[in-house]
Structure formats: structure tokens, C-alpha cells
MMTF fields as JSON, N, C-alpha, C and O atoms, coordinates in Angstrom:
{
  "mmtfVersion": "1.0.0",
  "mmtfProducer": "UNKNOWN",
  "numBonds": 399,
  "numAtoms": 400,
  "numGroups": 100,
  "numChains": 1,
  "numModels": 1,
  "chainsPerModel": [1],
  "groupsPerChain": [100],
  "chainIdList": ["A"],
  "bondAtomList": [4, 2, 8, 6, 12, 10, 16, 14, 20, 18, 24, 22, 28, 26, 32, 30, 36, 34, 40, 38, 44, 42, 48, 46, 52, 50, 56, 54, 60, 58, 64, 62, 68, 66, 72, 70, 76, 74, 80, 78, 84, 82, 88, 86, 92, 90, 96, 94, 100, 98, 104, 102, 108, 106, 112, 110, 116, 114, 120, 118, 124, 122, 128, 126, 132, 130, 136, 134, 140, 138, 144, 142, 148, 146, 152, 150, 156, 154, 160, 158, 164, 162, 168, 166, 172, 170, 176, 174, 180, 178, 184, 182, 188, 186, 192, 190, 196, 194, 200, 198, 204, 202, 208, 206, 212, 210, 216, 214, 220, 218, 224, 222, 228, 226, 232, 230, 236, 234, 240, 238, 244, 242, 248, 246, 252, 250, 256, 254, 260, 258, 264, 262, 268, 266, 272, 270, 276, 274, 280, 278, 284, 282, 288, 286, 292, 290, 296, 294, 300, 298, 304, 302, 308, 306, 312, 310, 316, 314, 320, 318, 324, 322, 328, 326, 332, 330, 336, 334, 340, 338, 344, 342, 348, 346, 352, 350, 356, 354, 360, 358, 364, 362, 368, 366, 372, 370, 376, 374, 380, 378, 384, 382, 388, 386, 392, 390, 396, 394],
  "bondOrderList": [1, 1, 1, 1, 1, 1, 1, 1, 1, 1, 1, 1, 1, 1, 1, 1, 1, 1, 1, 1, 1, 1, 1, 1, 1, 1, 1, 1, 1, 1, 1, 1, 1, 1, 1, 1, 1, 1, 1, 1, 1, 1, 1, 1, 1, 1, 1, 1, 1, 1, 1, 1, 1, 1, 1, 1, 1, 1, 1, 1, 1, 1, 1, 1, 1, 1, 1, 1, 1, 1, 1, 1, 1, 1, 1, 1, 1, 1, 1, 1, 1, 1, 1, 1, 1, 1, 1, 1, 1, 1, 1, 1, 1, 1, 1, 1, 1, 1, 1],
  "groupList": [{"groupName": "MET", "atomNameList": ["N", "CA", "C", "O"], "elementList": ["N", "C", "C", "O"], "formalChargeList": [0, 0, 0, 0], "bondAtomList": [1, 0, 2, 1, 3, 2], "bondOrderList": [1, 1, 2], "singleLetterCode": "M", "chemCompType": "L-PEPTIDE LINKING"}, {"groupName": "ILE", "atomNameList": ["N", "CA", "C", "O"], "elementList": ["N", "C", "C", "O"], "formalChargeList": [0, 0, 0, 0], "bondAtomList": [1, 0, 2, 1, 3, 2], "bondOrderList": [1, 1, 2], "singleLetterCode": "I", "chemCompType": "L-PEPTIDE LINKING"}, {"groupName": "ALA", "atomNameList": ["N", "CA", "C", "O"], "elementList": ["N", "C", "C", "O"], "formalChargeList": [0, 0, 0, 0], "bondAtomList": [1, 0, 2, 1, 3, 2], "bondOrderList": [1, 1, 2], "singleLetterCode": "A", "chemCompType": "L-PEPTIDE LINKING"}, {"groupName": "ASN", "atomNameList": ["N", "CA", "C", "O"], "elementList": ["N", "C", "C", "O"], "formalChargeList": [0, 0, 0, 0], "bondAtomList": [1, 0, 2, 1, 3, 2], "bondOrderList": [1, 1, 2], "singleLetterCode": "N", "chemCompType": "L-PEPTIDE LINKING"}, {"groupName": "VAL", "atomNameList": ["N", "CA", "C", "O"], "elementList": ["N", "C", "C", "O"], "formalChargeList": [0, 0, 0, 0], "bondAtomList": [1, 0, 2, 1, 3, 2], "bondOrderList": [1, 1, 2], "singleLetterCode": "V", "chemCompType": "L-PEPTIDE LINKING"}, {"groupName": "HIS", "atomNameList": ["N", "CA", "C", "O"], "elementList": ["N", "C", "C", "O"], "formalChargeList": [0, 0, 0, 0], "bondAtomList": [1, 0, 2, 1, 3, 2], "bondOrderList": [1, 1, 2], "singleLetterCode": "H", "chemCompType": "L-PEPTIDE LINKING"}, {"groupName": "GLN", "atomNameList": ["N", "CA", "C", "O"], "elementList": ["N", "C", "C", "O"], "formalChargeList": [0, 0, 0, 0], "bondAtomList": [1, 0, 2, 1, 3, 2], "bondOrderList": [1, 1, 2], "singleLetterCode": "Q", "chemCompType": "L-PEPTIDE LINKING"}, {"groupName": "GLU", "atomNameList": ["N", "CA", "C", "O"], "elementList": ["N", "C", "C", "O"], "formalChargeList": [0, 0, 0, 0], "bondAtomList": [1, 0, 2, 1, 3, 2], "bondOrderList": [1, 1, 2], "singleLetterCode": "E", "chemCompType": "L-PEPTIDE LINKING"}, {"groupName": "LEU", "atomNameList": ["N", "CA", "C", "O"], "elementList": ["N", "C", "C", "O"], "formalChargeList": [0, 0, 0, 0], "bondAtomList": [1, 0, 2, 1, 3, 2], "bondOrderList": [1, 1, 2], "singleLetterCode": "L", "chemCompType": "L-PEPTIDE LINKING"}, {"groupName": "PRO", "atomNameList": ["N", "CA", "C", "O"], "elementList": ["N", "C", "C", "O"], "formalChargeList": [0, 0, 0, 0], "bondAtomList": [1, 0, 2, 1, 3, 2], "bondOrderList": [1, 1, 2], "singleLetterCode": "P", "chemCompType": "L-PEPTIDE LINKING"}, {"groupName": "TRP", "atomNameList": ["N", "CA", "C", "O"], "elementList": ["N", "C", "C", "O"], "formalChargeList": [0, 0, 0, 0], "bondAtomList": [1, 0, 2, 1, 3, 2], "bondOrderList": [1, 1, 2], "singleLetterCode": "W", "chemCompType": "L-PEPTIDE LINKING"}, {"groupName": "PHE", "atomNameList": ["N", "CA", "C", "O"], "elementList": ["N", "C", "C", "O"], "formalChargeList": [0, 0, 0, 0], "bondAtomList": [1, 0, 2, 1, 3, 2], "bondOrderList": [1, 1, 2], "singleLetterCode": "F", "chemCompType": "L-PEPTIDE LINKING"}, {"groupName": "GLY", "atomNameList": ["N", "CA", "C", "O"], "elementList": ["N", "C", "C", "O"], "formalChargeList": [0, 0, 0, 0], "bondAtomList": [1, 0, 2, 1, 3, 2], "bondOrderList": [1, 1, 2], "singleLetterCode": "G", "chemCompType": "PEPTIDE LINKING"}, {"groupName": "ASP", "atomNameList": ["N", "CA", "C", "O"], "elementList": ["N", "C", "C", "O"], "formalChargeList": [0, 0, 0, 0], "bondAtomList": [1, 0, 2, 1, 3, 2], "bondOrderList": [1, 1, 2], "singleLetterCode": "D", "chemCompType": "L-PEPTIDE LINKING"}, {"groupName": "ARG", "atomNameList": ["N", "CA", "C", "O"], "elementList": ["N", "C", "C", "O"], "formalChargeList": [0, 0, 0, 0], "bondAtomList": [1, 0, 2, 1, 3, 2], "bondOrderList": [1, 1, 2], "singleLetterCode": "R", "chemCompType": "L-PEPTIDE LINKING"}, {"groupName": "SER", "atomNameList": ["N", "CA", "C", "O"], "elementList": ["N", "C", "C", "O"], "formalChargeList": [0, 0, 0, 0], "bondAtomList": [1, 0, 2, 1, 3, 2], "bondOrderList": [1, 1, 2], "singleLetterCode": "S", "chemCompType": "L-PEPTIDE LINKING"}, {"groupName": "THR", "atomNameList": ["N", "CA", "C", "O"], "elementList": ["N", "C", "C", "O"], "formalChargeList": [0, 0, 0, 0], "bondAtomList": [1, 0, 2, 1, 3, 2], "bondOrderList": [1, 1, 2], "singleLetterCode": "T", "chemCompType": "L-PEPTIDE LINKING"}, {"groupName": "TYR", "atomNameList": ["N", "CA", "C", "O"], "elementList": ["N", "C", "C", "O"], "formalChargeList": [0, 0, 0, 0], "bondAtomList": [1, 0, 2, 1, 3, 2], "bondOrderList": [1, 1, 2], "singleLetterCode": "Y", "chemCompType": "L-PEPTIDE LINKING"}, {"groupName": "LYS", "atomNameList": ["N", "CA", "C", "O"], "elementList": ["N", "C", "C", "O"], "formalChargeList": [0, 0, 0, 0], "bondAtomList": [1, 0, 2, 1, 3, 2], "bondOrderList": [1, 1, 2], "singleLetterCode": "K", "chemCompType": "L-PEPTIDE LINKING"}, {"groupName": "CYS", "atomNameList": ["N", "CA", "C", "O"], "elementList": ["N", "C", "C", "O"], "formalChargeList": [0, 0, 0, 0], "bondAtomList": [1, 0, 2, 1, 3, 2], "bondOrderList": [1, 1, 2], "singleLetterCode": "C", "chemCompType": "L-PEPTIDE LINKING"}],
  "groupTypeList": [0, 1, 2, 3, 4, 5, 6, 0, 7, 4, 8, 8, 9, 10, 2, 6, 2, 10, 4, 6, 0, 6, 10, 7, 1, 2, 11, 10, 4, 2, 7, 5, 12, 13, 14, 2, 14, 1, 6, 4, 4, 10, 3, 7, 7, 14, 8, 15, 2, 7, 4, 13, 4, 2, 7, 11, 6, 2, 16, 16, 16, 9, 11, 17, 18, 2, 8, 6, 6, 14, 8, 2, 13, 12, 19, 6, 10, 6, 11, 18, 18, 6, 7, 12, 15, 16, 12, 5, 14, 8, 4, 8, 12, 8, 15, 2, 15, 6, 12, 2],
  "groupIdList": [1, 2, 3, 4, 5, 6, 7, 8, 9, 10, 11, 12, 13, 14, 15, 16, 17, 18, 19, 20, 21, 22, 23, 24, 25, 26, 27, 28, 29, 30, 31, 32, 33, 34, 35, 36, 37, 38, 39, 40, 41, 42, 43, 44, 45, 46, 47, 48, 49, 50, 51, 52, 53, 54, 55, 56, 57, 58, 59, 60, 61, 62, 63, 64, 65, 66, 67, 68, 69, 70, 71, 72, 73, 74, 75, 76, 77, 78, 79, 80, 81, 82, 83, 84, 85, 86, 87, 88, 89, 90, 91, 92, 93, 94, 95, 96, 97, 98, 99, 100],
  "secStructList": [7, 3, 3, 3, 3, 3, 3, 3, 3, 7, 7, 1, 7, 2, 2, 2, 2, 6, 6, 6, 6, 2, 2, 2, 2, 2, 2, 2, 2, 2, 2, 1, 7, 1, 1, 7, 7, 7, 3, 3, 3, 3, 3, 2, 2, 2, 2, 1, 1, 1, 7, 7, 2, 2, 2, 2, 2, 2, 2, 2, 2, 2, 2, 2, 2, 2, 2, 2, 2, 2, 2, 1, 1, 1, 7, 7, 7, 3, 3, 3, 7, 7, 7, 1, 1, 1, 7, 7, 3, 3, 3, 3, 3, 3, 3, 2, 2, 2, 2, 7],
  "xCoordList": [0.546, 0.375, 1.184, 2.094, 0.647, 1.439, 0.507, -0.696, 1.273, 0.712, 1.743, 2.83, -0.225, 0.369, 0.807, 0.408, 2.374, 2.577, 2.615, 2.097, 3.202, 3.377, 3.434, 4.273, 2.687, 2.214, 2.646, 2.524, 2.99, 3.005, 3.23, 4.196, 1.981, 2.28, 3.622, 3.756, 4.281, 5.313, 4.602, 3.559, 4.778, 4.425, 5.856, 5.791, 6.797, 7.996, 8.468, 8.299, 8.821, 9.418, 9.741, 9.957, 9.662, 10.413, 11.314, 11.527, 12.811, 13.978, 14.203, 14.676, 13.548, 13.446, 12.42, 12.776, 11.378, 10.69, 11.491, 11.294, 12.587, 13.02, 14.145, 15.001, 14.231, 15.593, 14.895, 15.455, 13.75, 13.46, 12.858, 12.146, 12.793, 12.104, 13.123, 13.158, 13.942, 14.632, 16.154, 16.593, 16.384, 16.044, 15.347, 15.769, 14.139, 13.2, 12.461, 11.575, 12.863, 13.174, 14.194, 14.049, 15.08, 16.943, 16.545, 16.675, 15.952, 15.986, 14.923, 15.041, 13.824, 12.813, 13.826, 13.886, 14.543, 14.349, 15.676, 16.04, 16.813, 17.47, 16.773, 16.779, 15.942, 15.125, 14.828, 15.09, 14.409, 12.459, 13.802, 14.034, 15.026, 15.242, 14.316, 13.872, 14.441, 13.66, 11.952, 11.191, 11.69, 10.01, 9.568, 8.536, 10.738, 10.0, 9.317, 9.505, 8.456, 7.387, 6.92, 6.132, 7.786, 7.566, 6.541, 6.434, 5.992, 4.341, 4.985, 5.934, 4.755, 5.063, 4.805, 5.114, 4.049, 2.577, 3.569, 4.257, 3.718, 3.685, 2.608, 1.75, 2.558, 1.672, 2.07, 3.009, 0.894, 2.174, 1.531, 1.932, 0.847, 0.519, 2.044, 2.899, 2.159, 3.0, 4.723, 5.786, 4.563, 6.299, 6.544, 7.604, 5.268, 5.688, 5.964, 6.416, 5.51, 5.703, 6.927, 7.16, 7.375, 9.413, 9.992, 11.102, 10.122, 10.99, 10.887, 9.746, 12.029, 10.764, 11.684, 12.599, 10.891, 11.353, 12.723, 12.821, 13.818, 14.489, 15.088, 15.256, 15.313, 16.594, 15.631, 16.309, 14.183, 13.248, 14.431, 15.128, 14.045, 14.317, 16.131, 16.534, 16.743, 18.032, 18.842, 19.96, 17.67, 18.024, 17.601, 18.363, 16.626, 15.5, 16.356, 16.293, 16.975, 16.615, 17.66, 17.22, 18.827, 19.877, 18.906, 19.182, 18.224, 17.601, 16.842, 17.051, 15.878, 15.082, 15.056, 14.471, 15.521, 16.672, 17.734, 18.051, 18.019, 18.262, 17.596, 17.797, 16.356, 14.909, 14.436, 14.025, 14.766, 13.961, 14.801, 14.555, 16.105, 17.094, 16.717, 16.85, 16.209, 15.982, 14.863, 14.851, 13.485, 13.249, 11.55, 10.48, 12.134, 11.34, 10.24, 10.107, 9.298, 8.075, 7.506, 6.315, 8.158, 7.992, 8.725, 9.904, 8.627, 8.511, 7.765, 8.411, 7.008, 5.726, 6.492, 7.232, 5.68, 6.281, 4.806, 4.494, 4.034, 2.855, 2.531, 3.355, 2.169, 2.904, 0.659, 0.042, 0.153, -1.131, -1.541, -0.73, -2.608, -3.337, -3.731, -4.669, -3.391, -3.922, -4.033, -3.625, -4.557, -4.716, -3.174, -2.638, -2.525, -0.901, -1.279, -0.939, -2.105, -2.076, -1.915, -1.819, -1.909, -1.546, -0.198, 0.533, -0.16, 2.017, 1.662, 0.727, 2.869, 3.528, 3.358, 4.382, 2.899, 2.908, 3.568, 3.091, 4.036, 5.392, 4.326, 3.654, 3.848, 3.363, 4.741, 5.306, 4.995, 6.225, 4.995, 3.935, 6.002, 4.558, 5.665, 6.822, 4.899, 5.941, 5.752, 4.577, 5.866, 5.273, 4.284, 4.768, 3.058, 2.361, 2.34, 1.8, 2.987, 2.628, 4.076, 4.657, 4.933, 6.18, 6.251, 7.021, 5.098, 4.708, 4.807, 5.563, 4.228, 4.111, 2.873, 2.625],
  "yCoordList": [-1.151, -0.019, 1.21, 1.479, 2.105, 3.569, 4.632, 4.616, 5.366, 6.394, 8.107, 8.662, 8.359, 9.915, 10.231, 10.518, 10.677, 12.353, 13.339, 14.235, 13.598, 14.724, 14.025, 13.159, 14.437, 13.979, 15.886, 17.1, 15.23, 16.63, 16.068, 15.487, 16.463, 17.47, 18.324, 19.503, 17.1, 18.152, 18.661, 18.023, 20.135, 20.811, 20.256, 19.744, 20.357, 21.144, 19.67, 18.451, 20.201, 18.773, 18.191, 18.542, 16.766, 15.905, 15.867, 15.299, 16.579, 16.457, 16.782, 16.032, 18.474, 18.936, 18.181, 17.774, 18.158, 17.429, 15.826, 15.558, 15.026, 13.557, 14.045, 13.382, 16.115, 15.708, 16.306, 16.038, 17.081, 17.544, 16.668, 16.727, 15.488, 13.825, 12.512, 11.585, 13.472, 12.512, 13.086, 12.365, 14.481, 14.804, 14.578, 13.935, 15.048, 14.574, 13.396, 13.437, 12.193, 10.921, 11.204, 11.53, 11.105, 10.873, 11.34, 10.725, 12.72, 13.209, 12.908, 13.226, 12.255, 11.365, 10.476, 10.706, 9.514, 7.71, 7.984, 6.868, 9.167, 9.835, 9.874, 9.021, 10.922, 11.137, 9.71, 9.481, 9.192, 7.667, 6.951, 6.499, 6.667, 4.953, 3.727, 3.613, 3.128, 1.777, 1.741, 0.774, 3.261, 2.868, 3.97, 4.071, 4.496, 5.436, 4.147, 2.96, 5.294, 5.062, 5.953, 6.896, 5.219, 5.989, 5.706, 4.55, 6.65, 6.494, 7.048, 7.743, 6.958, 8.029, 7.335, 6.4, 8.432, 8.148, 8.538, 9.502, 8.33, 8.875, 9.155, 8.298, 10.504, 11.009, 10.559, 11.027, 9.214, 8.709, 9.716, 9.382, 10.555, 11.313, 11.873, 11.409, 13.616, 13.765, 12.993, 13.615, 11.729, 11.687, 10.381, 9.819, 10.181, 10.569, 11.572, 11.255, 13.195, 13.871, 14.483, 15.67, 14.126, 14.927, 14.017, 14.514, 12.786, 11.502, 10.061, 9.598, 9.127, 8.79, 7.643, 7.948, 6.198, 5.367, 4.489, 4.034, 4.11, 4.308, 5.001, 4.702, 6.38, 7.448, 7.219, 6.939, 7.38, 6.784, 6.267, 6.591, 5.247, 3.726, 3.842, 3.558, 4.126, 4.075, 5.681, 6.134, 6.234, 7.482, 7.18, 7.582, 6.594, 6.336, 4.749, 4.791, 3.696, 3.286, 2.393, 1.643, 2.667, 2.829, 3.661, 3.128, 4.43, 5.261, 4.555, 4.32, 3.879, 2.846, 1.521, 0.816, 1.369, -0.507, -0.26, -1.073, 0.917, 1.181, 1.256, 0.606, 2.001, 2.07, 0.791, 0.573, 0.162, -1.806, -2.11, -2.532, -1.53, -3.223, -2.528, -2.933, -1.334, -0.526, -0.709, -0.991, -0.419, -0.676, -1.628, -1.689, -2.072, -3.388, -2.708, -1.527, -3.622, -3.247, -1.879, -1.812, -1.115, 0.475, 1.049, 1.156, 1.404, 1.554, 1.777, 1.452, 2.065, 1.274, 2.828, 3.724, 2.45, 3.689, 2.999, 1.822, 3.894, 3.762, 3.967, 4.858, 3.835, 4.993, 4.782, 3.815, 6.131, 5.941, 6.922, 7.665, 6.866, 8.226, 9.452, 9.26, 10.078, 11.233, 12.598, 12.716, 13.041, 14.746, 15.113, 14.891, 15.64, 16.205, 16.958, 16.516, 18.304, 19.773, 18.722, 19.285, 17.736, 17.068, 16.409, 16.032, 16.406, 17.111, 14.796, 13.997, 14.821, 13.86, 13.53, 13.868, 13.247, 13.062, 12.453, 11.434, 12.752, 12.69, 12.056, 13.023, 10.725, 10.412, 9.74, 8.654, 10.814, 10.35, 10.075, 10.612, 8.448, 8.117, 7.361, 7.005, 7.283, 6.366, 5.391, 5.51, 3.894, 2.735, 2.494, 2.176, 2.631, 2.416, 1.908, 2.347, 0.484, -1.053, -1.083, -2.144, 0.493, 0.574, 1.265, 1.167, 2.103, 2.504, 4.229, 5.142, 4.28, 6.05, 6.968, 8.137],
  "zCoordList": [-0.233, 0.118, 0.1, 0.884, -1.122, -0.484, 0.143, 0.403, 0.262, 0.948, 0.366, 0.531, -0.715, -1.122, -0.748, 0.38, -1.16, -1.018, -1.385, -0.719, -2.529, -2.806, -4.921, -5.167, -5.878, -6.948, -8.265, -8.107, -9.046, -9.695, -11.245, -11.74, -11.801, -12.731, -14.35, -14.677, -14.899, -15.604, -16.547, -16.689, -17.747, -19.017, -19.749, -20.867, -19.234, -19.81, -21.257, -21.221, -21.887, -23.398, -22.127, -20.967, -23.092, -22.291, -22.029, -20.958, -22.991, -22.882, -21.084, -20.231, -20.919, -19.85, -18.629, -17.523, -19.089, -18.348, -17.042, -15.856, -18.422, -17.49, -17.024, -16.437, -17.447, -15.97, -14.696, -13.634, -14.637, -13.499, -13.328, -12.325, -14.106, -12.569, -11.734, -10.925, -12.844, -12.491, -10.674, -9.777, -10.952, -9.706, -8.767, -7.806, -8.835, -7.978, -7.588, -6.735, -8.286, -7.826, -6.985, -5.807, -7.478, -6.64, -5.303, -4.244, -5.525, -4.03, -3.025, -1.842, -3.542, -3.415, -2.389, -1.181, -3.012, -2.925, -2.122, -1.753, -1.554, -1.034, -0.178, 0.71, -0.213, 1.6, 2.581, 3.762, 1.909, 2.477, 2.544, 3.665, 1.361, 1.652, 0.496, -0.647, 1.597, 0.267, 1.053, 1.074, 1.703, 1.974, 0.263, -0.4, 0.155, -1.202, -2.463, -2.731, -2.947, -3.481, -5.058, -5.132, -6.352, -6.966, -8.579, -8.986, -9.209, -9.955, -10.865, -10.503, -12.033, -13.059, -14.495, -15.234, -14.346, -15.965, -17.264, -16.927, -17.935, -19.339, -20.191, -20.403, -20.809, -21.548, -22.982, -23.626, -23.536, -24.463, -25.886, -27.001, -25.811, -26.974, -27.226, -27.981, -25.9, -25.727, -25.466, -25.462, -25.299, -26.19, -27.477, -27.754, -28.056, -28.962, -30.156, -31.256, -29.616, -30.508, -29.672, -29.902, -29.156, -28.414, -28.67, -28.855, -28.867, -28.917, -29.368, -29.345, -29.845, -30.932, -29.586, -28.821, -29.781, -28.535, -28.429, -27.289, -29.275, -29.275, -27.774, -26.592, -28.942, -27.986, -26.199, -25.21, -26.087, -24.706, -23.532, -22.571, -24.424, -24.159, -23.798, -22.67, -24.498, -24.215, -23.628, -23.871, -22.759, -22.028, -20.843, -19.963, -20.452, -20.063, -18.808, -17.579, -19.536, -19.265, -18.033, -17.162, -18.227, -17.167, -15.733, -14.659, -15.658, -14.553, -14.32, -13.13, -14.674, -14.204, -14.025, -13.204, -14.599, -13.578, -12.086, -11.218, -12.212, -10.489, -9.891, -8.865, -9.943, -9.894, -8.89, -7.751, -10.05, -9.957, -8.468, -7.339, -9.375, -8.527, -6.871, -5.716, -7.493, -5.127, -4.28, -3.081, -5.43, -5.382, -5.334, -4.728, -6.175, -6.849, -6.931, -7.25, -6.58, -6.989, -6.22, -5.916, -6.014, -5.171, -6.554, -6.217, -7.726, -8.897, -9.999, -10.995, -10.185, -11.522, -12.391, -11.983, -14.078, -14.562, -15.39, -15.212, -16.255, -16.787, -18.498, -18.704, -19.246, -20.669, -20.328, -19.881, -20.792, -20.937, -22.101, -22.654, -22.355, -24.034, -23.031, -22.257, -23.024, -22.922, -24.582, -25.737, -23.94, -24.477, -24.269, -23.183, -25.263, -25.386, -24.172, -23.075, -24.294, -23.233, -21.668, -20.577, -21.743, -19.922, -19.97, -20.887, -19.27, -18.927, -18.336, -18.328, -18.054, -17.403, -16.046, -15.452, -15.618, -14.13, -12.659, -12.16, -12.398, -11.155, -9.966, -9.607, -9.135, -8.036, -6.908, -7.037, -5.824, -4.278, -3.435, -3.113, -3.159, -1.751, -0.873, -1.094, 0.09, 0.94, 1.086, 0.737, 1.421, 1.514, 2.771, 3.857, 2.624, 3.86, 4.593, 5.608, 4.56, 5.833, 5.654, 5.427, 5.786, 7.107, 8.363, 9.318, 8.085, 9.506, 8.386, 8.718, 7.586, 6.86, 7.784, 7.492]
}
């Protein structure tokens, strides 16, 4: 179970959004350790307009794999079809099962 602590919508172009999200995630994990829970909801429409699949995977995979290794099921990435005016969503939470 995840206690939702912080949610943000990122409306920047993909490259800047990715940098901002990495910093937010890194800070959150550094602050909360194994209790940290991360959910990223990528807006498919925005991604397809701003970056090709190969570049996206090459850029994000190392960071994502490191999060998966550290947090296991506490890191979720989703891809959803949404309007282009909707940003990518980042949800930072804490594991409620460990006394959040």
C-alpha cells in the first residue's frame, strides 16, 4: 500500500521533463530510502511527439533499472494515452506498510 505524499504534473518538453523528474526521484529516494514509492505516468501522446522510442529507451532504461533494483515493486512506470495538453505525472509516496 502506498501513502500518496507528493504528486506533480510535468508540462515541460520531454528532455527537460526527464531531467526534472530524475532530480525529484533521486531526492525522494535519498530522503526516504527503501520506503520510497515512485509512480511515473508517461503521456504517450506527448512522448510520441517529442522523442522516438529508441532514444527514450536508451535515455531512461539505466535510471529505471536502478530504481527497480533499489525499490522492486515500489517503482512503477505506466504509459497512458492522454491529451497532449496533459503533462507527464510523477507520484512520490511512502510505503504505508512500514509505518508511513
